[in-house]
N, C-alpha and C positions, 0 to 999 in steps of 0.2 A: 115346073116340077110340082107335084102334089105335096100335100102335107105329110108329116111323119106318120107312119102306121103304128099300130099297137106293138109291133115287134121291133121297132126302130130303137137304136141305142138311147135316143133322147127319152123315149117313153119308159125304157127299162130302168134308167137311173134318175127318173124324175123324183123330186122331193114331195110332190103332191100325192095325197092318198088316192088309190084307185077306186075308192068308194066313199060315200059320205057316211058319217057315224050313224045317222038315222036309218039308212037303208041297208046297212051292213048285214050280211048273213054270217052264220058261224064259219062257213067255208072261206068267205072273204077274209074274215079276221085271222083265221089260222094261216092262210096263205100269206098274210102280210107280216107275220112274225119274223123278226130278224133271224137269219141263219145261225147266229150265235146261240140261239136257244138250244140248238143241238148239243152244244157243249154242256149246258146246264142239265139237259136230259140224262147225261151220263152220270151225274151225281144229283139226284132229286133231293129236294129239301127234306130233312128230318131233324129231330131234336138235337142231334150231335154235330150237324154241319151248317147250322144257320149262318154263322159268321162268314164262312167260305161261300155259301150260297148267295148271301147278300152282296159280298164283295164282287163275285162274278156277275151278278145281275147289274150292279152299278157300272161295271166295266162295259157291259153290253149297251146299257142306256147311254153311257158317255160316248160310246162309238156312234150311236144314232143321234147324238146331240139333243137328247130329250131327258137327261138326268134331272133337270129342274122339276119334272113332274112329280118326283118322289116327295117333295116338300111344298108343292104349290097347291093350295085348295082350289076348288072350283070357283072361277070368277063369276060375277053377276052376268046373266045373259043380256046382251046388248039390246036396246030398244030398236024398233024398226027404223027410226030416224037417226040412229047412232052413226058415228063416222066410220069410214071404211077401215081405218086403222084399228078402231075398237073391235069391229066385227072380225077382222083378221086375227087379232090377238086371241079372241074367244075361240075361233075356228082352230087356231094352232094348238090351244090348250086341249080342245076336244080330240084332235088328231093324236097328240102325244099321249093323252090319258087313255084313249081307246087302245092304242097300239101297246102301251105298257101293261094295261089291264090284261090283254090277251097273252102278252109275253110272260107275265107272272103266272097266270092260270095254267099255261101250258107246261110249267115246270114245277108244279107242286102236286102233292098227293090228292086223290079224289075227294077225301073227306074235307080237305082244306079248300078245294075248289068250291064245294057246296057252301062252305062257310063264308068265303070271301067274294063269291060271285055277286052277291046282293049289294056289296059296297060299290058305290059309284066312282069314288075318287081313289086314285092310286095312293095318295098320301094317307088315306084311311086304311088301306090294305097294309101298308108298311107299318103303321102304328099298331095295327092289330097283331101282325106277325112279331113285332118287337115285344109286345106284351106277352105273347105266348112262348117265344123261344129265346129271346135275348137273356143272357145271364145278368146278374146284378151288374149294372153299368159301371159303377165305380170299381168293384172288385175285378171284373173282367178287363177293364181298361188298364188298371194298374198292373195286372199280370202281363198283358200284352206289351205295355211300355217297358216293363221289367225285362221281358224276353228280348225286346229290341235293344235295350241298353247293355245287356249282358252278352249279346251275340258277338263272337270274335271269329275272325278268319283263321282257321287252324289247318287248312289244307284245300286242295282243289284250286280252281281258277278264280281270279278276282271277279270275273264276269258273273260266275254262278253265285259268288258270295254277295255281290251287289244286288242281284235279283232276289236273293233271300232276304236281304235287308229291306228292299223296297216292298216285298210282300208283307213283312212285319209292319212297315209304315202304313201301307194301304189298309191293313186290318185294324190298326190303331185308329186311323181316321174314320173308318166305317163305324167304329164303336164310340165315336164322339170326341176323340182326342184332337186337340188343335195344335198342329205342328207347323211352325213356320219353315219356309224353305231353307234358311240358314241352319236351323236345328236339325233338319233331315240330313243335310250335308255333314254337319259336325258329327252326327251319330255314325254315319258311314265311315268317315275318316278315322274316328276313334276306334272303330272295330278292326282296322287294318293292322297287320304285323309290322315289326320294326323295319323290315325291308323297304317299306314305303315312307319312311321317315323323311327322306329328302323331298319327296313329292308333297307331303303334308306341309313341310316348312315353306316350300315355294308357293303353295296354294295360299297360305296365310299371309306371307310377306307381300305377295303381289295382289292381295285382296281380290282374288278371282271370284266371280259369281257364276256358278254353273248349276244347272238342274241336275237331279240325280241321274238321269239318263246320260247327259253330257259328261258327268263325272265318271260314270261307268266306262264310257269309251276312252276317256283320258287315262284311267287306271289300267285298262287293258293294254293300251299303248306302252305305258310305263312298265307293265309286267313283261311285255315282250323285250323291252330294252334291258331289263334286269336279267332276263333269261340269257340274252346274248352275252352280257358282261360275265355272267356266271359261267357260261360255256368257255369263254376266252380265258377266264381265270383257271378253270379246271384243266384246260389244255396246256396252259403255261406251267401249272403246278406239276402236271404229268410229265412234261418235257424236262423240267428241273429234276424231278425224281429219277428219271431215266439217266440223266447225265451224272447225277450224284451216285447212282448205283454203279455206273461204269467206272467212275473214278475210284470208288471203294473197292471194286474188284481188282483194278490195276494195282492199288496200294497193297491189298492183301497178297497179291501174287508176288510183288517185289519183296515183301517181308518174308514170305516163304522161301524165296530164292536166297535171301541173306542168311536165314537161319539154317539152310540146308548144309553148308560146309561144317558147321559146328556139330551137327548130328553125325556127320561122317567121322 
């Protein structure tokens, strides 16, 4: 059998870049941008949505496993006689940097493209954008954490509420907040209504260790159980109410029969 062709599944899902950074054309670069860029194109970067834009950008880079490039400066170019491992590390940085460079340029306004295109490193691009659009870091971070701590579930599903809490957590982390896993879980549990008090007690007593996503699934299961218990309670209460109503009607009827002769 011959080798895999360019249309084979192996080539379509290869992690290797289809071109080298030195020989890349503009069309090559644009074609290599992750499809998640389409999401960002729906909400292009502006002065009012930088935090959201940055969060979504990091989600896309994390999906591609190249988020490290946002904080990694350009390494020294390896010498000709350098080890293969050193050459590979440099090539990996080039690939991630070129791809992310295109990813960012494709999702910002034209005047920003002209301003950032001359910057070689993605880490420099992020620093520049932070300086242009990020609010005062301490004030914005405090406001975000304040919103996170004050959020309470007042209606809707626990699934939607957990997604809202995780969005707050993600925004806080993008803005520089350092939140340990246990702190994230505590914040989510604290935001739940009293109906989840038994779940919170069991979680703490058993010293469970869940991620926010795992916690969300457990809470959804608990919510379904609470719903069934509530339905059973309401059904029982309704049945008791009907029985009591029938007894009351029979008692009233007997009283009327007893009082009838006196009226005659």
